[in-house]
Steps between C-alpha positions, in 0.01 A plus 500: 500500500868436442716435803791747527839338443692395808797742527719213617445330162638793300861424401738702714681628191171649380435654840841668496462624146156647560581658835819669377367606159467869589852521643640309203333737255628803689856370475472417130351836408732723701614816324861384498425165339262657252767749395771235492300254291376779280856582399482844657791445738864436420703189556636652822153466655485135393845441650398663827189284516707189433737606778208513744397150397844376601441604861157337501612168353805486720260489796284240329781268400775533761289307754319267264736211572408508869133466402544211257378241751224712651156339449344833398771684308714207390298393194538850354879507523580408141849551353357581156345814647823649641550850361807640676763375250300641209438830677870538571588431139242755385631762740857449386377565147294802603725662759847365434747301709503573870134604508450324836708766669281773353161332542260701713163382626214747517334530844195315368723225364671466837161462668390243242818293530489523878146363512590209272798419721280508811258253344782276381634483855179484699195416290508251210143583400593865460804403299275307262284810459800704383631212291167476319469872425851519360563184300158452346513865403836446334360212299197703394521880482878482519503368146332819381774701669766291325339549161464876549858533625635314198301721264564830678868475590624247247599216730564171326197271521524320832855632533699713741283769651184287507628163621311549827180428308633189323433171679722254318404214730126533440387348173134601524419804714128421468545148637734624771254765617223240510717274715592794722133581562439137588772532764322806637173307511670220694664722762452352849339812648213520747212749501706746705813487289335523158369856547838606638673377184243678284564825687875456455449466125317830504778650708759373253329678212474817709873486580574457131278796413690714751823421313338610174384822663853586612641409160239729347621784719858433397409479130223750435389492140592865443862418577518178300 
């Protein structure tokens, strides 16, 4: 009779991925994203979505410098991942000069950004959870969004409007993601902290899904 595997021997990156699979799938298959990627919504919906990302990544990146030397979060603070400059360039292209003064966060976006900021201030492990769900998603499914946006709205390949999804400082996304997962596996977390981080990953996906739900209400397909 085979001995069941010791849960402590399962790589932490695999534990996170398995435990949050349902929440991840729910976010990816939201009505809003399905309509957006299916070309059934206009560029204004894409611009509004990109605007919401700006609020989220501002919370992720404004405090990253303070976490650079943290033993838990520090290894994940990588300058090649920074998205704010690219987001701001995209939004200038999409919304015009002075867009910052007109930018408006949805209530769900405010809640999402607020939770990221709380973790950045108070809980490095929670910050890593949000960092993982965002940046690895950008390097994976985010590339599908870029491709669809270029095809649907005519943006130049890897140009203004989709620069958020272009990681100039990462030569091989596959190799980078493998290295990132190795960092997750090496996190100095005890048996109490590991489940907390897993739950925060699930919470991050749920917060993201809530943003999609509100975007879907703002851009119903019938009005696209």
